[in-house]
Each structure stands twice: as C-alpha cells, then as structure tokens.
C-alpha positions as CSV (number, residue, x, y, z in Angstrom):
1,M,0.0,0.0,0.0
2,R,1.3,3.5,-0.9
3,D,1.7,5.9,2.0
4,C,0.5,9.5,2.1
5,T,3.9,10.8,1.2
6,E,4.0,8.7,-2.0
7,I,0.5,9.7,-2.9
8,D,1.4,13.4,-2.4
9,L,4.5,13.1,-4.5
10,S,2.6,11.4,-7.3
11,K,-0.1,14.1,-7.3
12,T,2.5,16.8,-7.3
13,L,4.2,15.3,-10.3
14,L,1.0,14.9,-12.2
15,D,-0.1,18.4,-11.5
16,W,3.3,19.7,-12.7
17,Y,3.0,17.4,-15.9
18,D,-0.4,18.8,-16.7
19,R,1.1,22.2,-16.9
20,H,4.5,21.5,-18.4
21,A,4.3,18.3,-20.5
22,R,6.6,18.4,-23.5
23,E,5.0,18.2,-26.9
24,M,6.2,15.3,-29.0
25,P,4.9,13.9,-32.3
26,W,4.3,10.5,-30.6
27,R,2.7,11.7,-27.4
28,I,-0.9,12.4,-26.5
29,G,-0.8,15.3,-24.1
30,P,-2.6,15.5,-20.8
31,V,-5.4,17.6,-22.0
32,D,-6.3,15.3,-24.9
33,R,-5.7,12.3,-22.7
34,A,-8.1,13.6,-20.1
35,A,-10.6,14.0,-22.9
36,G,-10.4,10.3,-23.7
37,V,-7.9,10.3,-26.6
38,M,-5.8,7.2,-26.3
39,P,-2.2,6.9,-27.5
40,D,-1.5,4.8,-30.6
41,P,0.5,1.8,-29.4
42,Y,2.4,1.7,-32.7
43,R,3.7,5.2,-32.3
44,V,4.5,4.6,-28.6
45,W,6.4,1.4,-29.5
46,L,8.2,3.0,-32.5
47,S,9.3,6.1,-30.4
48,E,10.6,4.0,-27.5
49,V,12.7,1.8,-29.8
50,M,14.1,4.9,-31.6
51,L,14.8,6.7,-28.3
52,Q,17.0,3.9,-26.9
53,Q,20.6,5.3,-26.5
54,T,19.7,8.7,-28.1
55,T,17.8,11.9,-27.5
56,V,14.3,13.3,-28.3
57,A,15.9,15.9,-30.6
58,A,17.8,13.3,-32.6
59,V,14.7,11.1,-33.0
60,R,12.0,13.6,-33.8
61,D,12.7,13.9,-37.6
62,Y,13.3,10.1,-38.0
63,F,10.0,9.4,-36.3
64,I,8.1,11.8,-38.5
65,R,9.7,10.3,-41.7
66,F,8.9,6.7,-40.5
67,T,5.3,7.4,-39.6
68,T,4.7,9.4,-42.8
69,R,6.1,6.5,-44.9
70,W,4.7,3.7,-42.8
71,P,1.7,5.1,-40.8
72,T,0.7,1.8,-39.3
73,V,2.4,-1.3,-38.0
74,K,0.9,-3.3,-40.9
75,A,2.4,-0.9,-43.4
76,L,5.8,-1.2,-41.7
77,A,5.5,-5.0,-41.7
78,Q,5.2,-4.9,-45.5
79,A,8.2,-2.7,-46.0
80,Q,11.4,-3.9,-47.7
81,D,14.3,-4.5,-45.3
82,D,16.6,-2.2,-47.2
83,Q,14.1,0.7,-47.2
84,V,13.8,0.5,-43.4
85,M,17.5,0.2,-42.9
86,G,18.0,3.2,-45.1
87,E,15.6,5.3,-43.1
88,W,17.2,4.1,-39.9
89,A,20.8,5.1,-41.0
90,G,22.2,7.5,-38.5
91,L,20.3,6.2,-35.5
92,G,22.9,3.5,-34.9
93,Y,22.4,0.1,-33.1
94,Y,21.1,-1.5,-36.3
95,A,20.0,-4.6,-34.4
96,R,17.1,-2.4,-33.3
97,A,16.1,-1.8,-36.9
98,R,16.2,-5.5,-37.7
99,N,14.1,-6.3,-34.6
100,L,11.8,-3.4,-35.5
101,L,10.8,-5.2,-38.7
102,K,10.6,-8.6,-37.0
103,C,8.3,-7.2,-34.3
104,A,6.1,-5.4,-36.8
105,R,5.7,-8.6,-38.8
106,V,4.8,-10.6,-35.7
107,V,2.2,-8.0,-34.6
108,A,0.7,-7.8,-38.1
109,A,0.6,-11.6,-38.6
110,E,-0.2,-12.9,-35.2
111,Y,-2.1,-10.0,-33.6
112,D,-3.8,-8.6,-36.7
113,G,-1.9,-5.4,-36.3
114,Q,-2.9,-4.8,-32.7
115,F,-0.2,-4.6,-30.0
116,P,-1.0,-6.8,-26.9
117,E,-1.7,-4.8,-23.8
118,R,-0.1,-6.9,-21.1
119,Y,3.5,-6.5,-20.0
120,D,4.3,-10.2,-20.1
121,E,2.8,-10.6,-23.6
122,L,4.7,-7.6,-24.9
123,L,7.9,-9.1,-23.6
124,T,7.5,-12.0,-26.1
125,L,7.7,-9.7,-29.1
126,P,11.1,-9.4,-30.9
127,G,13.3,-6.7,-29.6
128,V,11.0,-5.7,-26.8
129,G,12.8,-5.9,-23.4
130,P,11.6,-5.0,-19.9
131,Y,11.9,-1.3,-20.3
132,T,10.1,-1.1,-23.7
133,A,7.3,-3.5,-22.5
134,A,6.7,-1.4,-19.4
135,A,6.7,1.8,-21.5
136,I,4.1,0.5,-24.0
137,A,1.9,-1.1,-21.3
138,A,1.9,2.1,-19.2
139,I,1.8,4.9,-21.8
140,A,-0.3,3.2,-24.5
141,F,-2.6,1.1,-22.3
142,D,-2.5,2.8,-18.9
143,Q,-1.3,-0.4,-17.2
144,S,0.3,0.2,-13.8
145,E,3.8,-0.7,-14.8
146,T,7.1,1.0,-13.7
147,V,9.1,2.6,-16.5
148,L,12.8,3.0,-15.7
149,D,15.0,4.9,-18.1
150,G,18.0,7.1,-17.4
151,N,15.9,10.1,-16.5
152,V,13.8,8.1,-14.0
153,E,17.0,6.6,-12.5
154,R,18.4,10.0,-12.0
155,V,15.3,11.5,-10.4
156,M,14.9,8.5,-8.0
157,A,18.6,8.5,-7.1
158,R,18.4,12.2,-6.2
159,L,14.9,12.2,-4.6
160,Y,16.0,9.4,-2.2
161,D,19.7,10.4,-2.1
162,I,20.8,6.9,-3.2
163,H,24.6,6.6,-3.6
164,D,24.9,3.0,-4.7
165,P,26.4,3.1,-8.2
166,L,24.6,2.1,-11.4
167,P,24.0,-0.4,-12.8
168,G,23.9,-2.3,-9.5
169,S,21.4,0.1,-8.0
170,K,18.8,-0.4,-10.7
171,P,16.6,-2.8,-8.6
172,L,16.5,-0.3,-5.7
173,L,15.8,2.6,-8.0
174,K,13.0,0.6,-9.7
175,E,11.5,-0.2,-6.3
176,K,11.4,3.5,-5.5
177,A,9.9,4.4,-8.8
178,A,7.3,1.6,-8.4
179,S,6.3,3.0,-5.0
180,L,5.4,6.3,-6.6
181,T,3.5,4.9,-9.6
182,P,-0.2,5.6,-9.0
183,P,-3.0,3.3,-9.9
184,L,-4.7,6.1,-11.9
185,R,-2.9,7.7,-14.8
186,P,0.3,5.5,-14.6
187,G,1.2,6.4,-18.2
188,D,1.0,10.1,-17.6
189,H,3.0,9.6,-14.3
190,A,5.7,7.7,-16.2
191,Q,6.0,10.5,-18.7
192,A,6.0,13.1,-15.9
193,V,9.0,11.6,-14.2
194,M,10.8,11.3,-17.6
195,D,10.0,14.9,-18.4
196,L,11.2,16.0,-15.0
197,G,14.5,14.3,-15.6
198,A,14.9,15.7,-19.1
199,T,14.0,19.3,-18.4
200,I,14.7,20.1,-14.7
201,C,16.5,17.2,-12.9
202,T,19.2,17.2,-15.7
203,P,22.5,15.4,-15.5
204,K,24.4,18.7,-15.1
205,S,23.2,21.8,-13.3
206,P,19.8,20.6,-12.2
207,A,17.3,23.5,-11.8
208,C,16.4,22.6,-8.3
209,G,14.8,26.0,-7.6
210,I,11.9,25.3,-9.9
211,C,11.6,21.6,-9.3
212,P,8.1,20.5,-8.1
213,L,9.9,18.0,-5.8
214,Y,12.2,20.6,-4.3
215,A,11.0,20.2,-0.7
216,P,11.1,16.3,-0.4
217,C,14.3,15.8,-2.4
218,L,16.8,14.3,0.0
219,A,19.8,14.9,-2.3
220,R,18.9,18.6,-2.7
221,A,18.7,18.9,1.1
222,A,22.1,17.1,1.5
223,G,23.7,19.1,-1.3
224,T,24.6,15.9,-3.2
225,Q,22.3,16.2,-6.2
226,T,25.1,17.0,-8.7
227,E,26.9,13.8,-7.6
228,L,24.0,11.5,-8.4
229,P,23.5,9.0,-9.7
230,Q,26.8,7.4,-9.1
231,K,28.0,5.1,-11.9
232,T,30.5,2.3,-11.9
233,P,33.5,3.6,-14.0
234,K,33.4,2.3,-17.6
235,K,36.4,0.6,-19.2
236,P,38.0,2.6,-22.0
237,K,36.8,1.6,-25.4
238,P,39.4,-0.3,-27.5
239,T,40.2,0.8,-31.1
240,R,39.8,-1.7,-34.0
241,L,41.2,-1.3,-37.5
242,G,39.9,-2.5,-40.9
243,H,39.9,-2.1,-44.7
244,I,37.0,-1.4,-47.1
245,Y,37.1,-1.7,-50.8
246,I,35.1,0.4,-53.3
247,A,35.0,-0.7,-56.9
248,Q,33.1,1.1,-59.7
249,R,32.4,0.1,-63.2
250,R,32.8,2.6,-66.2
251,D,29.0,3.0,-66.3
252,G,29.0,4.0,-62.6
253,A,27.8,0.7,-61.1
254,L,29.2,-0.1,-57.7
255,L,30.3,-3.3,-56.0
256,L,28.5,-4.0,-52.7
257,E,28.1,-6.9,-50.3
258,R,25.3,-7.8,-47.9
259,R,26.6,-8.4,-44.4
260,P,25.7,-11.6,-42.4
261,D,22.4,-11.4,-40.6
262,K,24.1,-11.7,-37.2
263,G,26.6,-9.2,-35.8
264,L,27.2,-5.5,-36.3
265,L,25.3,-4.0,-39.3
266,G,23.7,-7.4,-39.8
267,G,21.8,-7.9,-43.0
268,M,22.7,-4.4,-44.4
269,L,24.4,-3.5,-47.7
270,G,27.9,-2.1,-47.4
271,W,31.3,-2.2,-49.0
272,P,33.3,-5.4,-49.1
273,G,36.0,-5.3,-46.4
274,S,38.3,-7.0,-43.9
275,D,37.6,-8.1,-40.4
276,W,37.7,-5.4,-37.7
277,S,40.5,-6.2,-35.3
278,D,43.9,-5.1,-33.9
279,A,45.7,-6.3,-37.1
280,P,43.2,-6.8,-39.9
281,V,44.3,-8.8,-43.0
282,E,43.9,-7.0,-46.3
283,N,41.1,-8.9,-48.1
284,P,40.1,-7.4,-51.4
285,P,37.0,-8.9,-53.1
286,F,38.9,-9.8,-56.3
287,P,42.4,-9.4,-57.6
288,A,43.1,-5.9,-59.1
289,R,45.3,-2.9,-58.8
290,W,43.8,-1.5,-55.6
291,Q,44.9,2.0,-54.6
292,E,44.6,3.4,-51.1
293,I,42.7,6.7,-50.7
294,P,44.3,9.4,-48.5
295,G,42.6,9.7,-45.2
296,E,40.6,7.4,-43.1
297,V,37.2,6.7,-41.7
298,R,36.6,7.0,-38.0
299,H,33.5,5.7,-36.3
300,T,32.5,4.8,-32.8
301,F,30.2,1.9,-31.9
302,T,28.9,1.0,-28.5
303,H,31.9,-1.0,-27.4
304,F,34.8,0.2,-29.6
305,H,36.2,2.8,-31.9
306,L,36.8,1.9,-35.5
307,I,39.4,3.2,-38.0
308,L,39.0,2.2,-41.7
309,R,41.4,2.5,-44.6
310,I,39.7,2.9,-48.0
311,W,40.9,1.2,-51.2
312,T,39.5,1.7,-54.7
313,T,39.8,0.2,-58.2
314,K,37.9,0.0,-61.4
315,L,35.4,-2.9,-61.8
316,P,35.9,-4.7,-65.1
317,D,32.9,-4.6,-67.4
318,G,30.8,-7.8,-67.2
319,F,32.7,-9.0,-64.1
320,T,30.5,-10.1,-61.2
321,P,32.3,-11.7,-58.3
322,D,30.4,-14.4,-56.4
323,D,28.5,-13.3,-53.3
324,F,28.6,-9.6,-54.1
325,V,26.0,-7.2,-55.5
326,I,26.5,-5.0,-58.5
327,M,24.3,-2.0,-58.1
328,D,23.4,0.4,-60.9
329,K,24.3,4.0,-60.2
330,H,20.7,5.1,-60.6
331,Q,19.6,2.6,-57.9
332,F,22.3,3.3,-55.5
333,K,21.4,5.7,-52.7
334,P,24.2,6.6,-50.2
335,S,21.5,7.3,-47.6
336,D,20.6,3.5,-47.6
337,L,24.1,2.7,-46.3
338,P,24.8,2.5,-42.5
339,T,26.6,5.6,-41.3
340,V,30.1,4.0,-41.2
341,M,29.8,2.8,-44.8
342,R,28.4,6.2,-45.9
343,K,31.5,7.9,-44.4
344,G,33.6,5.6,-46.6
345,F,31.6,6.6,-49.6
346,D,31.9,10.3,-48.8
347,L,35.7,10.0,-48.5
348,W,35.9,8.0,-51.8
349,R,33.7,10.4,-53.6
350,G,35.7,13.4,-52.4
351,Q,39.1,12.1,-53.5
C-alpha cells in the first residue's frame, strides 16, 4: 500500500506534468488524454525503440519520416528491409532496426496489427525488453507498470539520495519508482518523471529552484544532487582497425556486399571489407590494382572505436564476383548505407 507521502508526490508530479508536459509527435498530451484520446501503441512502440541510446531531438525527424512513410504497424511490416535500414541510417544500433521489422511482422501476422496490452505478452515480441514492454503497457494502455529509463533513474537517485552506483542500484531505483506509480494515470505519471529528468533534474546543473519535488528531495537537502546518480566507471573503449574496398564500373555501377544477418550492421548492404581487429588482414573482393585513398574513416560503436582505410579500383565490365551485389548508379542511394559505410563513400567520392 502506498503511504500518504508517496500519494502526495505522485499528485505533485502529475499536477506539474499537466502544466509543463513536453509536446512530442508520438505523445498524447494530458489535455487530450483527459478528454479520452488514447495513444497509438504503434507510435509509442516506435518512439521507444528509436529513443534507446539517443535523444528526443535526434529522434524527432526520424519518427516523422517513418510514420509518414509507414503510418501503421501493418504498413511497416510490409516494407522492404533495405528501405527500413536506409531510413534508420544515422540512429545506430542496427539490431534495433532488424528487430523493429521482426516485431512489426509478428504484430501484423499474429495479432492482426494490434499490440498486446499486457507487459508479459509484450515481452514475447522481438526486440521488446523489460523497459520497452513497461513503457508500452503504461503509456499506450495505462497499465500500472514501472518505467525505468536514465531520466527516471536520476530522479529516483536524487529524490531518495541513493549513492549505490549504477547499474547495481537499478533494482532499488525501480523499487522506489514503483512505490510512486499511482493506480490512476500511470502512463502520464511515467512520462511526468521522464520529463522532469529531461528538463529540470538534468545530469548537469539541475534546476532545483523550480523543481516540483524541491522540498522532499533528499539529495537537494544534502547538497549531493550533482553527484548522483553514481556510476561504476566504464572501461575505456578499444580501437579496432579495418579495410573497405570500393570498386566502380565505367558506367557508374558499384560493388557492394550484404553483411551476415548476425553481428554488427547485420543484413545491411555495405562495402566489401576485412575483419575489424587489432591487425586486420587485407582482403580485397577480387584481384586488381587497388589504390589506397588518402585519409581514413573514424566511427564509434557502443563498445569500440573503428578506423578504416579505404581502397579503390575499377570494376571490369561484365565482371560479377560471387557473393557480391553490382548496383546500378541510378539505384544506388548513399542514404541507404549504414553511417560508417556512408562515411567511406563520402571519403571516396571526395578524392
């Protein structure tokens, strides 16, 4: 049972959210929600997948393009993989894009285009983990689930002055967030805490003076708010090296390869290349006079930095190496490439 303090905090947060909720293209604001307008689960799901590991500002234009091109989950389920990967380019973490398509096709085929409402059933969908399942259940269906993202973790750590470092403190932070989640309007409450963390209880220089939780915040009282949440130090990212090979025919056609379904950039088109390691072996796709282009491509993935050397040659007319794709220059779109491959193309084109 929630005590009076928790009920007061929840009410304070919701009152603040009703006045200050951020406007987002995937959100149903508190006024419309109070009038009975329900969020579209497809838009909630899509936004939550896109927002993983990035910001609202970075996602907004991607979301609008996606929903303009594929306005329903059934429309997305029918899309070609390369089209979706192309629209996703720049958001990174391409496994999310592959799971996005898998999930859309499961929802379209097995649920007739309607997302399930329950947390445990949402968890069975491809690419939907505990956070995303809780967010969909709470925001789209007003289920009383606890949504724990980085903003919520920060608010809880400061509100209760919790110094145990992340990620080990996640269970305690979720327990605190759950204790505040009200039985009524749990979706608006979840968004209220996220908005508070994004706009007031920010990582640096939190605006404590205008925070609706100024009085009960234990970290603010102790003067430790800027120190929280504590995090276990990350290991430095290693740097890997590699080679990519760009070959073009006289008519402008380019040589591409489709990467294996599993692993980084899985299933996407890109330039033939070597492995990515400390000492990559040069591995051109066919014998030729390959010339190295001045400069290098630098890119950072989640767990490592990557430096690529670029090699180029002319592709003989009528020559089609096995396991590669010859793409006509009129069909080739640099925007369909993953970002690291597009960087290689830009360097090659600018030589």
